[in-house]
N, C-alpha and C positions, 0 to 999 in steps of 0.2 A: 516274695522278698519286698520290703518297703522300697519305695522309689528313692534311689540314692543319687539320681541325676541332678546336677546343679540347675537351679532355676534362676530366673531374673529376680533381682532384689532392688529395693529402693534405698539400701544403705549407701553411704558415701564410699567412694572408691579410694580414699586415702588423701592425705594432705597434699600429695604430689599433684593431684588434679583439682583439689578444691582451693588451696591457698598457695600452692607452689612451695618450693624448698627455699624459704626466705631466711634471712639472717636472724630474725626474731626467734625462730624455732631452735637456734643453736645456743641461745642464752638461757641460763638456768632460771628457775622460777624465783629464787631468792633475789637475783639481780633485777628481774622484771618488777618485783614488788618494790625494791629500793628505788628503781627508776620512776615508777608511778608516783610514789609518795614524795620523792625528792623533787620532782617537777612541781608538785603542789607547794612544797615548802619554798622553793625558789620563787614561785609566783607571789607568795605572801611577803617574802623579804623585798622583792622588787616593788611591790605595792607600797610597803612601808617607806622605802627610800624615796619614792616619788612623792609621797605625802609630806615627808620632811622638807624636801626642796620647795614644794609649793607653799607649805606653811611659812617657811622662811621668807619667801617672796611676798607673801600676804602680810606678814608682820612688818616687813620693810615698807610696803606700800601704805600700811596703816600709820606707821610712824611719820612718813613724809606728809600724809594728809593732816595729821595733828600739827606738824610743824607749820603747814600752810595756814591752819586756823590761828596759830599764835601770831604769825606775821600779819594776818588780817586784823587781829585785835590791836596789834602795835600801830597799824595805820589808823585804826579808829582812835586810839589815844592821841596820835599826832594831830588828827583833825579836831578832836575835842580841845586839845591844848591851844591850838590856833584860835579856836572860837573863844576860849576863855580869855586869851590875851586881848583879843579885839574887844570883847565885852568889858574887860577891865579898863581899856583905853576910853571907851565910851563913858563908863561910869566916872572915870577920872576927869573927863572933860566936863561932866555935869557937876559932880560933887566936889572936885578939886580937894579930895581928902586923902589921908594916909591909907585908909582901908582900900581905896581904889588903886593906889600905887602898889600895895601889897598883892592885890589880885593880879595886877599886870606882871609883877615879879614872879608870883607863883605859877602863872600860865607859862612864863618863859622857862622856868625850871622844869615844869612838866614836859614842855616841848623838847627841851634838850635831852631829858631822859628817854623820851619816845624815839628820838633820832638815834640815840646811842643803841637802844634795843634793836631798832631796825637794822642798823649797821652790823650788829652782831648776827642777827637772824638771817640776813640776806647775803652773807659773805660768800655763799656758793652760787649766787645769781648775779652775773655781771650786769645784766639789764637793770635790775633793781638797784644795784650799787651806783650805776650811772644816774639813775633817777634820784637816788638819795643825795648825791652830790648836788644835783640841781635844786633839790629841796633846801639843802643847807645854804646854797648860794642865795636863794630867794629869802630864806630866814635872815641871813646877814643883811641883805638889801632892805628887808622890811624893818629890821631893828635900826639900821643906820639912817634910813630916809624917812621913817615914820615914827617908830616908838620913841627913840631917843629925842628927836626934835620936838615931838609932841609933849613928852614929859618936861623938857626944858621950857617950852612955851607955857605949860600949865604953871610951872614953878614961877616963871617971870610974870605971870598974870596977863599974857597976851590976850588980844581980843578973841571973841568966839569965832570970828570969820577966819582968823589965821589958823586956829586949832582945827576948825572944820575942814580947811583946805588940806592940812597935814593928814587929817583922818581919811579924807577921800583918797589921797595919794597912797596911804597904807592899805586901803581896801582894794585898790587895783593890784598891789603886790600880793595881798592876801588871796585874791581870786586866782591868780596864777599858781600860788602855792597850793590852794585847795584842788585846783585842776590836776597838778602833778600827783597829789595824794590820791585823788580818785582814780587816776590812770594806774597808779601803783596797785590800788585795791583791785581794779579790774584784771590786771595781769595776774595777781595772786589768785583771784577767783577762778580765772581760766585754768591756772595751774592746778587749783584744787579740783576742778571738774575733771581734768585729765587724770589726776591721781585717783580720784574716786572711781572713774571709769576703769582704770587699770585694776583697782582693787576689786571691782565688780566682776571684771573678766577673770581675775584669779579665783574669786569665789565660784564662778560658774565652772571654771576649769577643775576646781577641787571636786565639785559635784559630778562633773562629767567623768573625771578620773575614777571617782568612787564607783559610779555605775559601771564603767568599763571594766575596772578591776573585779567588781562583783561578778559581771557576766563572764569575764575570762576565768575567774576562779571557779564559777559553777561549771563552765565548759571543761576546765581541766579536771574537776572532780568527776564529771560525767565521762570524759574520755578515759580517765584512769579506771573508773569502774568498768567501762566497756572493754578497755584493754585487758584488765584483770579477768573479766568475764570470758573474753574470747581466747586469751592465751593460757588461762589456768583453769577456770571453773568449767567452761564448756568441754575442753578435752577430758578433764577428770570425769565429768558427767557422762560423756559418750563412752569412755572406757568402762565405767561402772555398769552402764546399760549392756555393753557387749559381754561383760563377765556374767551378768544375770542371764543373758541368752545362752551362754555356754552351759550354765547350770540347768536351764530348761531343756537342753538337748539340741538347741539350734546351733549348727556349726557353719552354716552357709552365709558368711558375711566377711567383709574386708575390714581389717583393723586399721584405724587411722593413726597417723603420727609415727610410723615406724622409722621414718628418716629424720625425725627431730633429734637435736643434739642435747636436749635437756632431760630432766628426770621423767617427764611425760613420755619421751621417746623410749627410754629404757623400759618403762612400764608397758608401752605398746608392743615392743619387741618381745618381751617376755610373754605377753598375752598371745602373740602370734605363734610362738613356739608351742605354747600349751594348746592352742586351737588345732595346730597341725597334728599333735600327738593324739588328741581326742578324735579328730577326723579319721586318722589311720585306724584307730581302734574300732570306730563305727563302721568303717569300710570292711574290715575283716569280719566283724560280727554280722554285718549285713550279708556278705557272701556266704558265710557258713549257714546262716538262717535260711537263705534262699535255696541253697543246695539241699538242706534237710527237708524243707517244705516240698521241694520238687520230688525228691525221692519218696517221701511219704505219699504224695499224690499218685504215683505210678505203681505203688504196691497193690497187690490183690486185684490186678486188672483181669478182665475177661476177654481175652483175644487181642489181636493187634489193633483193631479199630478203637476199642476202649482205651488201650494203652496210648494210642496216638492222641486221642482227644484230651485225655487227662494230662499227658505230657505237654501238649501245646498250650492248654489253658494255663498251666503253671508257668511256662516260659513267658507267655505274653504278660502275665501279671508281674513277673520279676523284671523283665527287660523293658516294659512299657512300650512294646511294639504293637503295631496295628494289624500286621499280617504275620502268621507263622505257618510253615509248611514242613512236613517230614517226608523224606524220600528214603526208601529201603531198597536194598539190592535184590535183583532177581536171582534166578538160579545160577547164572554165570558168575555171580559175585561182584560184577563191575557195573553192569547197567542198572541205573537207579530208576525206580518208578514212583509215582505219586502214591503216598500211603494215606495222607489226610492233611487238612489245612483249616485254618481259622481266619476269617476276615476276607475270604474271596469266594468265588463261585466254585464250589467243590465239584459239581457235575461237569462244568466246563474243563476243569483241570484234572479230571479223573484219569484220562488216558495219557498224561504226560510221561515221557520216558527220556532219559538222557544217557547216552553211551559215554564212555570216558573221552574227555576233551570236547564234548558237544555242549555248547552253551556255557553259561557261568557255572551251573551245577556240575556238568561234566568236567569242566576245568578244575573246579575245586576237588572233585573226586579223584581225578587223575594226578593232581599235584599233591594231594593229601594236605593242602594248605587252605586256610580261610580266604575268602574273596569278599572284599568290601568295596562298594561304590557309593560315593557321596555326590551331592549336588546333581541329582538326576534331572534330566529334562522333563518339562511339564507334561509331555505326551507319552512318557514311558509306560505308565499305567495309573489307574485312579483307585483310591480307597473310597468306597461308597458307604454312605450312612442314610438314615431315613430323611435327613434334611438336606443332603447334597453330596458332593464329591470333593476330594482333596488329593493332590499329588504328593507321594512320599518323596523324601529327600535322600534316604539312605537305604541300601540293600546289603544284607550281610549273609553270606553262605558259609556254613561251618561244617566240615566233615567230622563224623564220629568214628574214631579209630580204637581198635583193641589189638595191641601187639602188632601194629602196622597194618592190620586188616580192616578194610572199610566195612563198618557195620550200618551206617546210615549217614544221612546229610540233613542239616537243618537250614532253612532259609527264613530270614526275618526281613520285614520292611517297616519303616517307621517314618513319621513326619519330622522327627527330631534325630540328630546324630547320636550314635552310641558312644559311650565314653569308656574310660579305663575301668570303672566299676563293673560295667557290663562284661568287659573282656576278662576281668579277674573272676567274675561269677562263672562264665563259661569254662574258663581254664580249670576251675575247681570242679565243675559239674561233669564235663564231658568224659573223663575216665570212668567215673562211676556209672554214668548213663550208658557208655559203651558196654560195660559188663552186663547191665540190666537188659539191654537190647539183645546181647549174645545169648543170655539165658532164656529170654523170651523166644528167640528164634529156635533154639534147641528144643525147648518144650513144644513149640509149634510143629517142628519136624517130627518129633516123637509121636505127637498126636496124629499127624498125617499118616505115618507108617502104620500105626495101630488101626486107623480107620481104613487104610487100604487093605490090610490083611482081612479084616472083618468083611469088607465088601467082596473080596475074592471068594471067601467061603460061601457067602450068600449067593453069589453069582453061579458057583458050581452047582449048588443045590437047585437053583432055578433052571439050569441047563438040562438037568436030568428030567425035571418035570416037563420042560418044554418038548423034549423028544417024545414023551408019551402023548402029549396033546397034538403033536403035528399029524399023526396018522388020522386022528379023528377030524382034524381040520381039512385034510386032503379029501376025505370022503364028503364032508359038507361042501367043500368048494366045487366038486364035480356037480353035485345037485344044484348049487347056485348058478353054475354056468348054463345049465339047461334052462333054468327059470329065466335067466337074463336074455337068452335067445328069444324066448317067447315075448318078453316085454319089449325087446328091440323091434320086433315086427309091428307091434301095436303103436310104438312111438313114431315109426315112419309114417303111418297113416295120419296120426295127430299132427305131425310136422307139416305135411302137405296142407292140412286145413289152416294152420297158423300162418303159413306163407301167403295163402290167398287173402286172409284178413289183413296182413301187414301191407300187402300191395294196395288194398283199398284205403288203408289209413294214410299211406304215403301220398296217394293222389289227393286226399282231402287236405293234407298238410301243405302240398304244393299250392292248392287253391287259396288257402289262408295266407300263405306267404306272398302270393301275388296281390291279394287284397291289401295287406299291410304295406307293401312297396308302393302301391297306388296311393294309399292314404298318406304315406310319407311324402310322396311327390306333391300332393295337394297342399300339405302343410308348408312345404318349402316354397311353393308358389305363393301361398297366402302371406308367408313371412316376407318374401321378396316384394309383394305388392304393398305391405305395410311400410317397409323400409323406403320404397319408392314414394309412397304418399308422404312419409315424414320428410323426405328430401324435397318433395313438392311444396309442403307447408313452409319449410325453411326458405326455399327459393322464393315462394310467394311473399314471405315477410321481407326478404331482401329486395324483391321487386317493388314492394310497397314503399320501403324507405327510399329506394332509388327514384321511384315515381314521385314521391313527395318532394325530394330534393330537386329533381328535374322540373317538376311542375312549378315549384317555387321559383326556380330560375326563369322558366319560360314566362311565368306571369309577372314577376317583378321586373324583368327587362323592359317590356313595353310600358309597364306601369311607372317605371322610373322616368321615362320620357314624358309620359302624360302628366305626372305631378310637377316636374320641373317646368315644363312649358306652360301648363295652366297657371302655376304660381307667377311666372314671369308676366303672363297676360293680365292676371289679376292685379299685380302691382302697378301696371300701366306706367312704367317709367317714361315712355315716350309721350304719353298724354294723348295718344291718337285714338283711344277707345272711349266709348260713351259709358255712362253708368250701367246700362243694360248689359253691355259687353263685359264689363268688369264683373257684374253679378253672375253672368253666365260662366265666366272663367272660374269664379269662386265655387259655383255649383259643380263644375267639372272636377275641380281639386278635391272638394268634399266627397264626391262620388268615388274618386280614386282612393281617397283615404279609407272610405268604408270598405272598398274591395281589399285593401291592405289588411284591415282588421279581420276580414273573413279568412284571408290566407293565414294570418297569425293564429286564428282559432283552430284551423286545420292542423297547423304545426303543433299547437299546444296539445291537441288530442293525440297526435302521434307521439309526442314526448311522454305523455302519461302512459300510453299503451306500451311503449318501449322501455319503461322503467327509468327514464332519465330525468325525472322530475325531482328536484331537491326540496326538502322541507326546512323552513326557518321557524323553529319552535319557540314560543313565548308564552308567558302567563296571560290569561284573559279572564277578567271578571265577568260572570254571567250577567250581572246587573249592567255593566258597560255594554255588553252585546245587545241586551234588550233596548237600552237607550239609543244605541246606534241604529238599530232597525227602525225605531220610532222616528228618529230625526230624518232618516233617509227617505222614508216612504209615507210620512203623514201628509206631505204636500200632494203626492200622487193620490192618496186616499181622498183628500179634500177635493181635488179636481174631478174625480169620478164619483163623488158623493158616496163613498164606501166607508164602512166602519173598520178601523184597524185596532186590534187589541193584542198587546204583547205582554205575556205573564211569565214570571219566574216562580215555579211552584215551591211550596215549603218543602224542606228536606233536600233541595238541590244543593250541590257543592257551591261554595262561594266563588271559586275560580277553577279553571281548567288549564292544562298546558297542551297547546296544539299550535298548528300553523294558522295564525289569525287571518292572514291574507287569503288563504285558500278557503278557510271557513266562511269569510265574508263573501267570497265569490260564490260559494254554494248557496248561502242564505239569500243573497241578492237575486240569484237566478230563480230560486223557489218563489220568493215574494213577487218578483216581476211577473212570473208566469201566473201567480194567483191573481194579481191585479189585471193582467192582460185578459184573462178568461172569465172574470167576474163582472157582471153587469152592474149598472147603477142601482144603488140601494142595497147591494149585497154586503157581505162581511168577510174579513180575513182575520183569522185568529192564529196567533203564534204562542205555543206553550213550550217552556223550557224546564226540564226536570230530570230526575234519575230514570234510567232504563231498567228493565227487569233484570238484565244481566249484571253481574257484579262488576263494579268499576267502570260502568258505561253511563253516558248521559243521553238524553233524548231531546231533540228539537223537532216539534211537529208544526207544520204549516197547513191549516185547514181553511178552505175557501168554499163559498156557496155558488161557484161558477157552473159551467155547462157540463162538467164531468167528461168521462171517457167511456165509449162503448167497450164491451168485454172483448170483442174480436180485435181490438187495437192494443190490448195490454202488452203484447210481446214486442211492439214496435216503438214504444215510447222512449225507451232508454237506448235505442240503437241510433248510431250516427246517421245524419242526413235523412232521418225518417220523420214524417209528419202524420198526425192523426187524420187530418184532412189534407190529402195530397192532390185534390182536384184543382183545375185551373181557376175555378171561381171561389176558392177558399177565402174565408173572411180574415183569417189570421196568418200573418207572414212569419218568416224565420227560416233559418238554415237547417234546423234539426240537430244542432251540435250541443246546445246548452245543457240538456239533461244528460246526454252521454258524458260530457265533461264533468258534470256535477257528481254523477254516480262514481266515475273513476276517481275523482278527487276524494270523495268520501271513503272509498276503499283504500286509497293511498294514505289517508289519515288513520287507518286502522278500524274504520267503521263500515257502514252501509247506508244505502238510501232505498227505502221501500215506500209503497203507497197503497192507499185504499180509495176507490172511486166508484161512483154510480152515475150513469148517464142522467144528466138533468139535475143531480143533487150535489154536485161539487166533488172535490178531491181533497185527500189528506196525504201530504208527504211526511214521512217520518225519517229523520236523520239521526242515526246512532253513532256515537263517537266514544272512544276511551277518554277517561278523565285526564290522563296524563300520557304524553308521548315523550320519549327520551330525546336526547340532544339531536342536533341536525343530522339527517340521514338521507340516503338516496332511496327513493321509493321503488320497490320491485314492481314489475308489470302486473297490472290488475287482471284478474280472470274475467271472462265474459259473464255477464249477469244471467242467471237462469231465468227462463220464461216464467211469469207468474201463472199460478194455477187458476182455474176457473173460479175458485172461491175467493181469490184475492181481488179486492176492488181495484179498479183501473187506475193508471197514472193520469196526471193532468194532461191537458190536450196537446201540448207541443213540446218538442225537444229543442227548440231554437235557443241560441245564446241570447238571452233576454237583455235588451237595453233598458236602463232605468227610464221610467216615464218622463217625458219632457215637461219642463216647467212652463207655465204660461207667463212669460216675461212681459214687462211693459213695452210700449212702442219704442223702437230703436231709432237712433239717429246715426248718421254717417259722419265719422270724424274726418278731419283733414287728411289723415294718412290713409283713409280707405277702410279702417276697421269699423266694425259694427259695435257701438257702445250703447248699452241699455240705459234707459233713463233712471233717474234717482228713485229708489224704492223705499228708503228709510229716512230720507232727509239728510243726506250727507253734505259735504262741503264743496262739491265739484263746481258749483256756480260762483264760489267765492275765492277760488284758487287763483293766485297771481303768479306770474312767471318768477321762478326761483324760490317759490314757497316750499316748505318742508311738508311732504305729504306721506301718509301711511295708508296702504291699501289693505282692506279686510275682505277676504274671500270666504264666505260662510253662508250656508243655505238656511241655517236657523236664524231668522231675522231678529228674534228677541235677544239672542246671544250676540248677534252682530251689533245691535244698538248699545249693548253694555260695553263691548269693546270700543265702539265709536266714542262713547263718553270718556273712556280712559285715554284714548288718543287725543281728544280735545283738551283733557286736563293736563297733558304733557306739552301743550302749545303746538300741536301738529294739526294740519288739516287732514280730514278723514274721508276716504272713499270706501264704498261698500259694493261688493258684487255678490250675487246670489248663486252663481254657478261658475264653472271653470272657464268657459268661453268668454264670459263677460269680464272675469278677472284678468285674462290675458289682454283683452282689448283695452281695459283701463290702464294696465301696466304699460302698454306700448304708447298710450297717448300721454299719460301724465308723468311717467318716469318717477315713481314714488321713492321716498327715502328707504322704505322697507315694506314687506308684505307679510301679513298674518294670514296663514293658509290652513284651511281644513282639509284633511285627507279624503274623507268620504263625501263627495259632492254628487248631485244628480248630473247625469250626462258624463262629461269629462271629469274624472276624479282628480284629487290633488296631486297624485304622483305624475299624472300626465301633464298637469299644469306646470309643475316645476321643471319637467323635462323640456316643455316648449319654451319656458322662460330662459332656461340655460342654453338652449339651442339658438336663441335669437341674440345677435350681437348687441341689440339696443337695450335688452333687459337682463342679460346674464349677469351683470355686475350688481344687480339689485339684491340685497340680502333677503332671504326668505326664511321665515320661522313658522313651523307647523304647530297648530293647536288642534288636537284631534282626540277622539275617544279611543282610538287604537294605539297601542304602544309599539310603534315600529320606528324607534329612533335610529337604529343602524341603517335602515333603508333610507330614511330621510337624509342622514349624513352622506350616504353614498351618492345621493342625487344632488348634493351641493347645498343642503339646508344648513343654516348656522345654528339651529337649535330645535328642540322638540318638547312640547308640553302635552301631558295627557289630561284630558278632561276627567272630572270637573276641575276648573282652575278658579283662582280668586283674582280680584282686581290687582292685588299686589303682584301676583305672578305675571299678569299681563304687563304691568308697569315695569317689571324687571327686564322685559324683552327690549325696551327702548335703548338701554345702555349698550346692548349688543348691536342694535341698528347703528348707533352712533360710531361704534368701534369699527364696523365694516363699511359704513357708507363713505366716510371721509378719506381723503388722500392720506396714505400712511405707509410706513416702511413695512414690507412683508417680511415675515420671520419664518425660518426653517430650523428645526431641531434635528441634528444628526447624532444618533445614539449608536456608537460603534467603538469596540474596545481596541481595535488596531489603529494606532496613530497614523500610520501611513495611508490606510484606507480613508480615514477622516480627512486627511490633507487632500487626497485625490478627489473626494466628493466635493470638498469646498471649492477646489479649482474648477471642477466640472460645472457646478450649478451657480457659481458666482455671477452676479448681475447687478447693475445699478438699481437701487431701491430695495435690495434684498439683504437682510441680515441673517447670517448663518451662525447658530449657536451649537457648540459641540459638547458631547458628554461621553466619557469613556466607560461608564458603567450604568446599570439600570437604575440604581438608587440616585445617581447624579442626574440622570435624565428626568426622573420623577420630580426631583427638586426643581429643575429648570421649568418643568410644566407648571408647578405650583407657583413659581415666581411671576410668570407673565404668559399671556396667550401666544400661540403659534398658529401659523397657517398650514403647516405641513410637517410631518415627521418622517425622516428616513431612518429605518430601524433594522439592525442586524439581530437575528434570532439567537445567535450564540454569544451571550454576554457573560462576563466572569462571575457576577454575583446572582444572576437570575436569567431564565430564558426569556425569549421575546414574548411568549404567551403570558407569562406572569407579569411582565412589564405592561402589556396592554390591559390585562385584567385590573391591575392596581391603578393604572391611569384612569380607567373608566369608573372605578369605585370612587375616585375623588372628583368626578365631573365628566363632562363631555370631552371627547378627544378629537383633535383635528384629523384631516385625512392622513392616512399612513401609507408609505411606500416601504414594503419589506424588501431589504437588500441582503439576500442570504447567500452563503457560500456553499450550500448543498441543496440537492433536489429534495422536495418535500413529499411526504407520503400523502395518500388521499385523505387520511384522517386529519393530518395537519392542515391540508388545504381547506377542509371543511371548517376546522376551528378558526383559521384565519379569515374565512369568508364572513364571519361575524363582524370583523373590524375593517377589512379592506379587500379589494379585488386586485390590487397592484402588488404583484410579487415579481421581483427581478432576481434571477439566479446569476451569481458572479461567473462570468465566462468571457468568451471572445467578444460578444456584442453587448454585454451587460452594461457597459458605460453608456452607450447610446440609449438603451432602454431606460436606464435610471434617469438620465436627463429628460427623456420624453415624459415619463410619468410625473416627475416633480414639476415640469413646466406646465403640464395639463392641469394639475391641482392648483398651482399658483395662478394660472390663467383663469380658472373658474372663480377664484376669489375676486379678482378685479381685472376684467379684460378691457382692451381699448374699444372705443366706439367704432361702428362700421365705417364712418368717415375716416377715422384715424387709420383703420386697417387698410382701407382702400388707398389712401394717399401715402401711408407710411410703409407698410410691410408687404403689400400685395401688388401695388401698381408697378408695372414694368417687369415683374418677375416671370421667369420662363417655366412653363409647366408642360409636361408630356402626358397625353391621355392615350392609354393602350386598351382598346376594346374592339371586339370583332363585330359589334352591332352598330351599323351606321346611324341608326336613330339615336342611340345613346351618345355617340360621338358628337352628333350635331347639337343635341339639346345641352349636353354638359359643356361643350366648347362655347356655345353661345352665352350660357349663363356666366362662365368664368371670364370671358372677354368683356362682359358688361361690368365686371369688377376691376378692369384695367390690367388683367393678366395677359401675357403673351403665350398663346396656346399652340402646341404642335400635337398632331393626332396621327396614330398608326393603327392598323387593323390586325395585328398579330404580334406574338412574342418575338419571333425571329426578326421581324421588321423593326421592332423596338430596339433590339440589341444592335442591329446594323446601324440604325440612326444614332444611337448613343455612342457607338464606336467612333463615329466621325463628327460628333457634336460635343461641344464643351460648355454650352450655355444653359443646358437644362438644369434646373434647381430642384424640381419636385416631379415625381412620377405618380400618376394615378393609374393603378393596375387592375384590370378586370381579371378574374380568376378562371372562369370557364370560357376557354377559347379553343378553336380547332388547332390541330398540330401541336405547338408548344403552348401549354397552359400557363396560367399566371404563376403557379408555384415554381415550375421549372425556370421560367423567365427570371423570377426574382433570385433564385439560387445562382443562376449563371451571372446575373448582374452583380451580385455581391462578391463573386470570385474575381471581378475586375477591380484592381486596386483603386482606380480613380473614382469608382462608384460604390466603394465599400460603405461610405457614410452618407450617400444621397438619401433624402427622405423618400419613402415609398408608402403610399396609402393604398391598401387593398380594397377594391370595390367589388363586392360579390353578392349575388342573389341567394347564396347558401347561408342560411341563418341558423344552423343547428348549434348545439352547445359548444362543440369543440372546433368549429370552423375558425373562430378568431385565433385560437392558439395555433392551429395549422398554418395560418397566414403569417403569424409572428415567427414561428419556427422556420418558415421558408425564407424569411428575410425582410418581411414587411415591418415598417416602423409603426404603422397604425392600421386600423381596420374600420370600414363602414359598410353596413349591410344595405342592399338595395331594397326599395327605392331610395335614392340618395336624398338625404336632408341637406339642402344647399347651405343653410346657415351653419350647420354642424361641420360640413366640409370646409367652408371658408374659415371657421374658427380653428380647425385643425391645421389648415394651410398656414394661417397666421402664426400658429405655434411653431411649426416646423421651419417655415421660411424666416421667422423672426429670430431663430437661434443660429442662422447661418450668415 
């Protein structure tokens, strides 16, 4: 049977849901058309009426404008008549003839006519009427006092003087008359302008009304068309489409508009009735067809199974069910058993039986009524297919009855509910089907009886035959029993033999089992030993980290006292030490600093091995790398009379992307080793090119030095190992340099290998990937495998190589005790006068230094040149230059160390420093306080541009802070927190506004929120950098940052403040430190201004540290209190109110510094007191641990006294 079940359709569901039963649908089509076209006609009539009114106004305005023109011409006639009268008088005075008198009379007549015309034309204008009266008065006066007397004088023949006097009198009256005429003309002219303007406005109004009416007319036409389309055409079109669907046999749709009150509604209701009639005919035909097809399918079946399958196949097709089952009664006529099914596991269902009332099937059989369940739960059962499973929604169980007797039961399951068509189909089918099943059962019973009868006959015949054979079998059985007795005796003997063999096999099996158990115990013991060794390795790693931390503390603690006291002695403030004593103290301080560098090397190696080394990835041109190596080491080569050759091979990439600082550390170490172990006259060759591996580069360092013996190959890259470890060795070093170099190479994704022969030199080969992605944290490097015997040996030492020392000119001692080298390029130090503007150049390339010196002089500055970092610091301290041009890569102390020392010294930290270097590390320079960075090669113009920045930073000026925050309340809070004299605070509520402020003027610091409305903080920083260098940034964020976000921010700033309980203090601290770095007060100002007389508490368990630090601080005018433990500090502070600053050691017995700071912050009176943590633990996360515990700032030991005093000035200056 075809599928007669309703399906979903995209047809509309009637006007009731689409348009609503609105009043338009109750109006007939004729009135709708009349309304549409009547509205258009009404618009045309209204437009015509408006045009008539406007045209009348326009005609009236035009008429009045013409009237004004006539008045103006009348005024012109009046003026001309006056002129003619006066001209006639003058002619009469000269000619004294009748013609002149007639001209005068004619002018008078013309004048009177013009006056009369004006009187008529201006009758509606009171102002002009009044003026006309004045004109007539003046005319009468002119005639009476001038014209008539003058004519009489002419007739009498009076003297010309008399006539001239009368003429002058008449001219005065004439001038007033002409003035009135001109004023009348001006009034009429203004009136004409007003009327012309009104006429123009009316013309514009006519045009506007025309366009408006045109637009309204078009709109009405379109609306009328749309109205007709929607109310008439579209319903007719949809009705025609529905009729076409009826013709094609489609009955499943809803007719629109059945609730309309117009002709279209009548049409829709008629179509609905016709559709229902056709649908009923289709339903009846479908049921009849389905029953006929089903009965046809079950005819000529071969047994109950065939009948069942054919019947169920036909029913599934007609009912669109997914599962169909037939149950037939057993012998008792009531219990139903499973006869067959489609759509389920027939084997699993084959044993199903239902007694009356048992289950849904039994219930239907007992009640003789159908059972239908809808909305089944999802876990009822599942309909399976090859692609998955689905839960049915409906189960329908129908009994098949014949004259009230149960013949069968049918069960259907479907994912869609059954409808009335399905019910009608079964109602029509079941009576016929019951008769068919009854006939099938009868035929089956008849066949069973026939088969039973045939079987009984065969069985009887077989019984007779079996009686005959039983006698023979009994005789054969007796013979077999005798034979079996004989076999039994033989089997007993064989069984005894097998038993003995089985016992032997069991013994062997027990032995093997014991061996396997022993082997298992050995494996378990070995596994336990491996686990124990793994724990030992983990514990050893932990012991190593703890050992490094403890040794760092134990070494830094006495070293702290050594450096502080030796510096105090070297400064010789009391003046009681001689030059030799000062020099000795300086040597002691330098030795302590060397020891500190060794400790830092050990910690660096530990960081690399533990995977806590971060990469700062930048682009590096290989040509720049080659030039850098030449500049750094050609002086060393010249001193040792060696040949240095650096070559970039053809085919090498133009640039690579790597951590340039770590690459420089590796190459400097390799070249320093090469120069260290190569004698006079030798050669060092560096080649840079592509490696054999794809995407890799190769940097090879070849020397002609002493080489390495083969038995020392495995030791070269191990930490603290030397090729020559004897007490009389020629070359020194700690043995860390090459270990760090190889680990750094592997951290960069490459490796460091070597080839060497004793007495023939060594060749180091560094391989690196061409590109490393963004900043990442390096995983721990694996230990290097020992080189094979065929591999050439590494270079002689693994020491952290120091660059070769320059041979500087003889030194002089400055008044301040600093060693100042003599002039090496002819600078201006001997010509410098007090107060002169000086620029210091720190550059080891003397030719480039001379070029920069020429530029300095061209800008009217005095120039100083230093060839190394130590000399640069000494010159800066002595001459206090206006600015410093600094190279990053210097022999000995590099530029990064130089700027750190300058910023740590109160006397030089305010001096602006600008880097000019071959390495592109601008973020690092800005983080250290530099005002700018130029990458070589540079031009004279580039250098000249730097001086404007020097002038900007060197002079006294207003410091400026930009606060970029979208929350107005937070901006106001920040302004109040950081407000100070000499500080200008500029606010921006969005990222774009902040970028605009940066473009307008420079700033010294930015306070930035990452969550801006128009862009995030990372985009803001990137766009700010794209438009130029950005000032120091303090990120003031309202959420914790992920590690990836911290790495991205590290490119711009290390100052991140998370909004919270103590975030206000941290924000003020970070901004104050940045502004302090821009321009800090001099040491004298700090001593007399912010530090003298201030109360400081030092908390440290080491008496040596207490003594040294207290002595140094008291020398600065501070009042110092000391305690030797955390609890003592708390006890002192509980009873003391004068302490303003706490210097807190971290590692103390009993209560450590962390716990002391936490408890101190819990006391309300000390919640805001500044605490500077002093610790010998200098690992990466130690600073954050201190800040989290409550510290305001952090300083690692050994304490840099200048830096400590600077921080004290910042914290005490804000209180």
